[in-house]
mmCIF file as gemmi writes it, N, C-alpha and C atoms, coordinates in Angstrom:
data_model
loop_
_atom_site.group_PDB
_atom_site.id
_atom_site.type_symbol
_atom_site.label_atom_id
_atom_site.label_alt_id
_atom_site.label_comp_id
_atom_site.label_asym_id
_atom_site.label_entity_id
_atom_site.label_seq_id
_atom_site.pdbx_PDB_ins_code
_atom_site.Cartn_x
_atom_site.Cartn_y
_atom_site.Cartn_z
_atom_site.occupancy
_atom_site.B_iso_or_equiv
_atom_site.pdbx_formal_charge
_atom_site.auth_seq_id
_atom_site.auth_asym_id
_atom_site.pdbx_PDB_model_num
ATOM 1 N N . UNK Axp A 1 ? -30.884 12.488 18.197 1 0 ? 1 A 1
ATOM 2 C CA . UNK Axp A 1 ? -30.49 11.4 17.703 1 0 ? 1 A 1
ATOM 3 C C . UNK Axp A 1 ? -29.151 11.669 16.306 1 0 ? 1 A 1
ATOM 4 N N . UNK Axp A 2 ? -28.254 10.793 16.367 1 0 ? 2 A 1
ATOM 5 C CA . UNK Axp A 2 ? -26.728 11.239 15.397 1 0 ? 2 A 1
ATOM 6 C C . UNK Axp A 2 ? -27.065 10.565 14.153 1 0 ? 2 A 1
ATOM 7 N N . UNK Axp A 3 ? -27.135 11.792 12.911 1 0 ? 3 A 1
ATOM 8 C CA . UNK Axp A 3 ? -26.654 11.252 11.687 1 0 ? 3 A 1
ATOM 9 C C . UNK Axp A 3 ? -26.165 10.467 11.427 1 0 ? 3 A 1
ATOM 10 N N . UNK Axp A 4 ? -26.249 9.462 10.547 1 0 ? 4 A 1
ATOM 11 C CA . UNK Axp A 4 ? -25.622 8.33 10.422 1 0 ? 4 A 1
ATOM 12 C C . UNK Axp A 4 ? -24.202 8.382 10.289 1 0 ? 4 A 1
ATOM 13 N N . UNK Axp A 5 ? -24.141 9.733 9.03 1 0 ? 5 A 1
ATOM 14 C CA . UNK Axp A 5 ? -23.156 9.525 9.055 1 0 ? 5 A 1
ATOM 15 C C . UNK Axp A 5 ? -21.884 10.535 9.663 1 0 ? 5 A 1
ATOM 16 N N . UNK Axp A 6 ? -22.64 10.743 11.046 1 0 ? 6 A 1
ATOM 17 C CA . UNK Axp A 6 ? -22.062 12.03 11.79 1 0 ? 6 A 1
ATOM 18 C C . UNK Axp A 6 ? -21.151 10.63 12.835 1 0 ? 6 A 1
ATOM 19 N N . UNK Axp A 7 ? -22.333 9.362 12.908 1 0 ? 7 A 1
ATOM 20 C CA . UNK Axp A 7 ? -21.613 8.335 14.505 1 0 ? 7 A 1
ATOM 21 C C . UNK Axp A 7 ? -19.841 7.873 13.392 1 0 ? 7 A 1
ATOM 22 N N . UNK Axp A 8 ? -19.728 7.271 14.472 1 0 ? 8 A 1
ATOM 23 C CA . UNK Axp A 8 ? -17.895 6.961 14.527 1 0 ? 8 A 1
ATOM 24 C C . UNK Axp A 8 ? -18.645 5.336 14.17 1 0 ? 8 A 1
ATOM 25 N N . UNK Axp A 9 ? -18.951 4.674 14.438 1 0 ? 9 A 1
ATOM 26 C CA . UNK Axp A 9 ? -19.087 3.413 13.974 1 0 ? 9 A 1
ATOM 27 C C . UNK Axp A 9 ? -21.031 3.08 14.203 1 0 ? 9 A 1
ATOM 28 N N . UNK Axp A 10 ? -20.798 2.029 13.387 1 0 ? 10 A 1
ATOM 29 C CA . UNK Axp A 10 ? -22.637 0.994 13.69 1 0 ? 10 A 1
ATOM 30 C C . UNK Axp A 10 ? -22.291 -0.362 13.916 1 0 ? 10 A 1
ATOM 31 N N . UNK Axp A 11 ? -23.145 -0.973 14.362 1 0 ? 11 A 1
ATOM 32 C CA . UNK Axp A 11 ? -23.359 -2.526 14.479 1 0 ? 11 A 1
ATOM 33 C C . UNK Axp A 11 ? -23.138 -2.906 12.897 1 0 ? 11 A 1
ATOM 34 N N . UNK Axp A 12 ? -22.922 -4.295 12.87 1 0 ? 12 A 1
ATOM 35 C CA . UNK Axp A 12 ? -23.174 -5.478 11.382 1 0 ? 12 A 1
ATOM 36 C C . UNK Axp A 12 ? -24.367 -4.615 11.119 1 0 ? 12 A 1
ATOM 37 N N . UNK Axp A 13 ? -25.688 -4.855 11.902 1 0 ? 13 A 1
ATOM 38 C CA . UNK Axp A 13 ? -27.022 -5.168 11.216 1 0 ? 13 A 1
ATOM 39 C C . UNK Axp A 13 ? -26.983 -3.278 10.928 1 0 ? 13 A 1
ATOM 40 N N . UNK Axp A 14 ? -26.882 -2.792 11.254 1 0 ? 14 A 1
ATOM 41 C CA . UNK Axp A 14 ? -27.033 -1 11.156 1 0 ? 14 A 1
ATOM 42 C C . UNK Axp A 14 ? -26.203 -0.963 9.937 1 0 ? 14 A 1
ATOM 43 N N . UNK Axp A 15 ? -25.538 -1.464 9.317 1 0 ? 15 A 1
ATOM 44 C CA . UNK Axp A 15 ? -24.759 -1.73 8.179 1 0 ? 15 A 1
ATOM 45 C C . UNK Axp A 15 ? -25.231 -1.846 6.972 1 0 ? 15 A 1
ATOM 46 N N . UNK Axp A 16 ? -25.994 -3.31 7.563 1 0 ? 16 A 1
ATOM 47 C CA . UNK Axp A 16 ? -27.089 -3.778 6.292 1 0 ? 16 A 1
ATOM 48 C C . UNK Axp A 16 ? -27.813 -3.321 5.923 1 0 ? 16 A 1
ATOM 49 N N . UNK Axp A 17 ? -28.605 -2.637 7.028 1 0 ? 17 A 1
ATOM 50 C CA . UNK Axp A 17 ? -30.048 -2.228 6.64 1 0 ? 17 A 1
ATOM 51 C C . UNK Axp A 17 ? -29.783 -0.69 6.139 1 0 ? 17 A 1
ATOM 52 N N . UNK Axp A 18 ? -28.549 0.041 6.687 1 0 ? 18 A 1
ATOM 53 C CA . UNK Axp A 18 ? -27.889 1.172 5.63 1 0 ? 18 A 1
ATOM 54 C C . UNK Axp A 18 ? -27.66 1.109 4.093 1 0 ? 18 A 1
ATOM 55 N N . UNK Axp A 19 ? -26.369 -0.416 3.77 1 0 ? 19 A 1
ATOM 56 C CA . UNK Axp A 19 ? -26.601 -0.332 2.342 1 0 ? 19 A 1
ATOM 57 C C . UNK Axp A 19 ? -27.53 -1.004 1.583 1 0 ? 19 A 1
ATOM 58 N N . UNK Axp A 20 ? -27.989 -2.197 1.839 1 0 ? 20 A 1
ATOM 59 C CA . UNK Axp A 20 ? -28.805 -2.973 1.901 1 0 ? 20 A 1
ATOM 60 C C . UNK Axp A 20 ? -28.21 -4.06 1.231 1 0 ? 20 A 1
ATOM 61 N N . UNK Axp A 21 ? -27.018 -4.266 1.689 1 0 ? 21 A 1
ATOM 62 C CA . UNK Axp A 21 ? -26.03 -5.751 1.878 1 0 ? 21 A 1
ATOM 63 C C . UNK Axp A 21 ? -26.179 -6.514 3.206 1 0 ? 21 A 1
ATOM 64 N N . UNK Axp A 22 ? -25.987 -7.32 2.504 1 0 ? 22 A 1
ATOM 65 C CA . UNK Axp A 22 ? -26.502 -9.106 3.223 1 0 ? 22 A 1
ATOM 66 C C . UNK Axp A 22 ? -25.262 -9.436 4.566 1 0 ? 22 A 1
ATOM 67 N N . UNK Axp A 23 ? -25.558 -9.697 5.652 1 0 ? 23 A 1
ATOM 68 C CA . UNK Axp A 23 ? -24.324 -10.055 6.552 1 0 ? 23 A 1
ATOM 69 C C . UNK Axp A 23 ? -23.48 -10.784 6.045 1 0 ? 23 A 1
ATOM 70 N N . UNK Axp A 24 ? -23.76 -11.477 4.951 1 0 ? 24 A 1
ATOM 71 C CA . UNK Axp A 24 ? -22.707 -12.436 4.646 1 0 ? 24 A 1
ATOM 72 C C . UNK Axp A 24 ? -21.505 -11.326 3.494 1 0 ? 24 A 1
ATOM 73 N N . UNK Axp A 25 ? -22.677 -10.433 2.777 1 0 ? 25 A 1
ATOM 74 C CA . UNK Axp A 25 ? -21.202 -9.945 1.852 1 0 ? 25 A 1
ATOM 75 C C . UNK Axp A 25 ? -20.463 -8.564 2.73 1 0 ? 25 A 1
ATOM 76 N N . UNK Axp A 26 ? -21.575 -8.175 4.091 1 0 ? 26 A 1
ATOM 77 C CA . UNK Axp A 26 ? -20.382 -7.476 4.877 1 0 ? 26 A 1
ATOM 78 C C . UNK Axp A 26 ? -19.398 -8.311 5.766 1 0 ? 26 A 1
ATOM 79 N N . UNK Axp A 27 ? -19.428 -9.396 6.167 1 0 ? 27 A 1
ATOM 80 C CA . UNK Axp A 27 ? -17.985 -10.166 6.618 1 0 ? 27 A 1
ATOM 81 C C . UNK Axp A 27 ? -16.973 -10.409 5.233 1 0 ? 27 A 1
ATOM 82 N N . UNK Axp A 28 ? -17.946 -10.548 4.116 1 0 ? 28 A 1
ATOM 83 C CA . UNK Axp A 28 ? -16.744 -10.782 3.056 1 0 ? 28 A 1
ATOM 84 C C . UNK Axp A 28 ? -15.791 -9.459 2.71 1 0 ? 28 A 1
ATOM 85 N N . UNK Axp A 29 ? -16.512 -8.827 2.87 1 0 ? 29 A 1
ATOM 86 C CA . UNK Axp A 29 ? -15.986 -7.195 2.722 1 0 ? 29 A 1
ATOM 87 C C . UNK Axp A 29 ? -14.454 -6.614 3.354 1 0 ? 29 A 1
ATOM 88 N N . UNK Axp A 30 ? -15.298 -7.082 5.652 1 0 ? 30 A 1
ATOM 89 C CA . UNK Axp A 30 ? -14.258 -7.1 6.678 1 0 ? 30 A 1
ATOM 90 C C . UNK Axp A 30 ? -13.204 -7.905 6.002 1 0 ? 30 A 1
ATOM 91 N N . UNK Axp A 31 ? -13.292 -9.036 6.011 1 0 ? 31 A 1
ATOM 92 C CA . UNK Axp A 31 ? -12.454 -10.392 5.519 1 0 ? 31 A 1
ATOM 93 C C . UNK Axp A 31 ? -11.453 -9.801 4.585 1 0 ? 31 A 1
ATOM 94 N N . UNK Axp A 32 ? -12.087 -8.835 3.26 1 0 ? 32 A 1
ATOM 95 C CA . UNK Axp A 32 ? -11.297 -8.644 2.401 1 0 ? 32 A 1
ATOM 96 C C . UNK Axp A 32 ? -10.007 -7.113 2.746 1 0 ? 32 A 1
ATOM 97 N N . UNK Axp A 33 ? -10.903 -6.924 4.045 1 0 ? 33 A 1
ATOM 98 C CA . UNK Axp A 33 ? -10.478 -5.65 4.01 1 0 ? 33 A 1
ATOM 99 C C . UNK Axp A 33 ? -10.426 -4.351 3.778 1 0 ? 33 A 1
ATOM 100 N N . UNK Axp A 34 ? -11.685 -4.416 3.095 1 0 ? 34 A 1
ATOM 101 C CA . UNK Axp A 34 ? -12.394 -3.426 2.683 1 0 ? 34 A 1
ATOM 102 C C . UNK Axp A 34 ? -12.79 -2.351 3.608 1 0 ? 34 A 1
ATOM 103 N N . UNK Axp A 35 ? -13.612 -3.257 4.684 1 0 ? 35 A 1
ATOM 104 C CA . UNK Axp A 35 ? -14.152 -2.098 5.636 1 0 ? 35 A 1
ATOM 105 C C . UNK Axp A 35 ? -13.037 -2.219 7.394 1 0 ? 35 A 1
ATOM 106 N N . UNK Axp A 36 ? -12.921 -1.156 7.461 1 0 ? 36 A 1
ATOM 107 C CA . UNK Axp A 36 ? -12.414 -1.351 8.783 1 0 ? 36 A 1
ATOM 108 C C . UNK Axp A 36 ? -13.552 -1.238 10.086 1 0 ? 36 A 1
ATOM 109 N N . UNK Axp A 37 ? -12.955 -2.238 10.878 1 0 ? 37 A 1
ATOM 110 C CA . UNK Axp A 37 ? -14.029 -2.949 12.053 1 0 ? 37 A 1
ATOM 111 C C . UNK Axp A 37 ? -13.134 -2.728 13.58 1 0 ? 37 A 1
ATOM 112 N N . UNK Axp A 38 ? -13.728 -2.844 14.549 1 0 ? 38 A 1
ATOM 113 C CA . UNK Axp A 38 ? -13.284 -2.738 16.105 1 0 ? 38 A 1
ATOM 114 C C . UNK Axp A 38 ? -14.302 -3.663 16.393 1 0 ? 38 A 1
ATOM 115 N N . UNK Axp A 39 ? -13.372 -4.629 17.876 1 0 ? 39 A 1
ATOM 116 C CA . UNK Axp A 39 ? -14.479 -5.21 18.561 1 0 ? 39 A 1
ATOM 117 C C . UNK Axp A 39 ? -14.179 -4.77 19.91 1 0 ? 39 A 1
ATOM 118 N N . UNK Axp A 40 ? -15.754 -4.848 20.269 1 0 ? 40 A 1
ATOM 119 C CA . UNK Axp A 40 ? -15.975 -4.222 21.909 1 0 ? 40 A 1
ATOM 120 C C . UNK Axp A 40 ? -16.719 -5.267 22.473 1 0 ? 40 A 1
ATOM 121 N N . UNK Axp A 41 ? -15.991 -6.296 23.911 1 0 ? 41 A 1
ATOM 122 C CA . UNK Axp A 41 ? -16.01 -6.978 24.343 1 0 ? 41 A 1
ATOM 123 C C . UNK Axp A 41 ? -16.702 -8.361 22.985 1 0 ? 41 A 1
ATOM 124 N N . UNK Axp A 42 ? -17.952 -8.831 22.619 1 0 ? 42 A 1
ATOM 125 C CA . UNK Axp A 42 ? -18.087 -9.399 21.59 1 0 ? 42 A 1
ATOM 126 C C . UNK Axp A 42 ? -18.866 -9.117 20.521 1 0 ? 42 A 1
ATOM 127 N N . UNK Axp A 43 ? -18.787 -8.031 20.782 1 0 ? 43 A 1
ATOM 128 C CA . UNK Axp A 43 ? -19.309 -7.062 19.475 1 0 ? 43 A 1
ATOM 129 C C . UNK Axp A 43 ? -18.694 -6.16 18.632 1 0 ? 43 A 1
ATOM 130 N N . UNK Axp A 44 ? -18.991 -6.548 16.917 1 0 ? 44 A 1
ATOM 131 C CA . UNK Axp A 44 ? -17.783 -5.997 16.137 1 0 ? 44 A 1
ATOM 132 C C . UNK Axp A 44 ? -18.738 -4.728 15.724 1 0 ? 44 A 1
ATOM 133 N N . UNK Axp A 45 ? -18.024 -3.802 15.371 1 0 ? 45 A 1
ATOM 134 C CA . UNK Axp A 45 ? -18.265 -2.386 15.219 1 0 ? 45 A 1
ATOM 135 C C . UNK Axp A 45 ? -17.933 -2.137 14.051 1 0 ? 45 A 1
ATOM 136 N N . UNK Axp A 46 ? -18.297 -1.3 12.694 1 0 ? 46 A 1
ATOM 137 C CA . UNK Axp A 46 ? -18.076 -1.116 11.594 1 0 ? 46 A 1
ATOM 138 C C . UNK Axp A 46 ? -17.746 0.305 11.649 1 0 ? 46 A 1
ATOM 139 N N . UNK Axp A 47 ? -16.199 0.833 11.313 1 0 ? 47 A 1
ATOM 140 C CA . UNK Axp A 47 ? -15.651 2.241 11.184 1 0 ? 47 A 1
ATOM 141 C C . UNK Axp A 47 ? -17.061 2.684 10.199 1 0 ? 47 A 1
ATOM 142 N N . UNK Axp A 48 ? -18.191 4.343 10.743 1 0 ? 48 A 1
ATOM 143 C CA . UNK Axp A 48 ? -18.986 4.308 9.123 1 0 ? 48 A 1
ATOM 144 C C . UNK Axp A 48 ? -17.914 4.867 8.25 1 0 ? 48 A 1
ATOM 145 N N . UNK Axp A 49 ? -16.981 6.025 8.506 1 0 ? 49 A 1
ATOM 146 C CA . UNK Axp A 49 ? -15.949 6.471 7.693 1 0 ? 49 A 1
ATOM 147 C C . UNK Axp A 49 ? -15.721 5.482 6.543 1 0 ? 49 A 1
ATOM 148 N N . UNK Axp A 50 ? -15.541 4.405 7.085 1 0 ? 50 A 1
ATOM 149 C CA . UNK Axp A 50 ? -14.762 3.297 6.101 1 0 ? 50 A 1
ATOM 150 C C . UNK Axp A 50 ? -16.204 2.88 5.395 1 0 ? 50 A 1
ATOM 151 N N . UNK Axp A 51 ? -17.14 2.741 5.787 1 0 ? 51 A 1
ATOM 152 C CA . UNK Axp A 51 ? -18.464 2.265 5.061 1 0 ? 51 A 1
ATOM 153 C C . UNK Axp A 51 ? -18.558 3.222 4.286 1 0 ? 51 A 1
ATOM 154 N N . UNK Axp A 52 ? -19.191 4.759 4.336 1 0 ? 52 A 1
ATOM 155 C CA . UNK Axp A 52 ? -19.519 5.656 3.371 1 0 ? 52 A 1
ATOM 156 C C . UNK Axp A 52 ? -18.017 5.687 2.508 1 0 ? 52 A 1
ATOM 157 N N . UNK Axp A 53 ? -17.217 5.488 2.85 1 0 ? 53 A 1
ATOM 158 C CA . UNK Axp A 53 ? -15.798 5.921 1.833 1 0 ? 53 A 1
ATOM 159 C C . UNK Axp A 53 ? -15.632 4.277 0.682 1 0 ? 53 A 1
ATOM 160 N N . UNK Axp A 54 ? -16.106 3.766 1.142 1 0 ? 54 A 1
ATOM 161 C CA . UNK Axp A 54 ? -16.33 2.435 0.367 1 0 ? 54 A 1
ATOM 162 C C . UNK Axp A 54 ? -17.497 2.693 -1.032 1 0 ? 54 A 1
ATOM 163 N N . UNK Axp A 55 ? -18.419 3.157 -0.353 1 0 ? 55 A 1
ATOM 164 C CA . UNK Axp A 55 ? -19.795 3.077 -0.971 1 0 ? 55 A 1
ATOM 165 C C . UNK Axp A 55 ? -19.833 4.454 -1.678 1 0 ? 55 A 1
ATOM 166 N N . UNK Axp A 56 ? -18.626 5.413 -1.541 1 0 ? 56 A 1
ATOM 167 C CA . UNK Axp A 56 ? -18.083 6.672 -2.414 1 0 ? 56 A 1
ATOM 168 C C . UNK Axp A 56 ? -17.838 6.369 -3.661 1 0 ? 56 A 1
ATOM 169 N N . UNK Axp A 57 ? -16.618 5.158 -3.421 1 0 ? 57 A 1
ATOM 170 C CA . UNK Axp A 57 ? -15.864 4.962 -4.286 1 0 ? 57 A 1
ATOM 171 C C . UNK Axp A 57 ? -16.795 3.671 -5.732 1 0 ? 57 A 1
ATOM 172 N N . UNK Axp A 58 ? -17.468 2.971 -4.771 1 0 ? 58 A 1
ATOM 173 C CA . UNK Axp A 58 ? -18.141 2.592 -5.824 1 0 ? 58 A 1
ATOM 174 C C . UNK Axp A 58 ? -19.045 3.136 -6.672 1 0 ? 58 A 1
ATOM 175 N N . UNK Axp A 59 ? -19.443 4.036 -5.592 1 0 ? 59 A 1
ATOM 176 C CA . UNK Axp A 59 ? -20.581 4.721 -7.04 1 0 ? 59 A 1
ATOM 177 C C . UNK Axp A 59 ? -19.958 5.681 -7.497 1 0 ? 59 A 1
ATOM 178 N N . UNK Axp A 60 ? -18.696 6.225 -7.801 1 0 ? 60 A 1
ATOM 179 C CA . UNK Axp A 60 ? -18.289 7.114 -8.885 1 0 ? 60 A 1
ATOM 180 C C . UNK Axp A 60 ? -17.757 6.026 -10.041 1 0 ? 60 A 1
ATOM 181 N N . UNK Axp A 61 ? -17.182 4.604 -9.999 1 0 ? 61 A 1
ATOM 182 C CA . UNK Axp A 61 ? -17.207 3.485 -10.822 1 0 ? 61 A 1
ATOM 183 C C . UNK Axp A 61 ? -18.158 3.209 -11.967 1 0 ? 61 A 1
């Protein structure tokens, strides 16, 4: 299994589990342009590097 930080994308549910944030908050961050996502079919995937960058930026403040 690939380490989370080495993956390119993750699902919304995986992002929630990894961060402890709820789905609503993640969708707010996506809507505000703070998280990069892509859609494949009907599935929305979060760019892991975008998620890690957001967390790193918020941890340093």
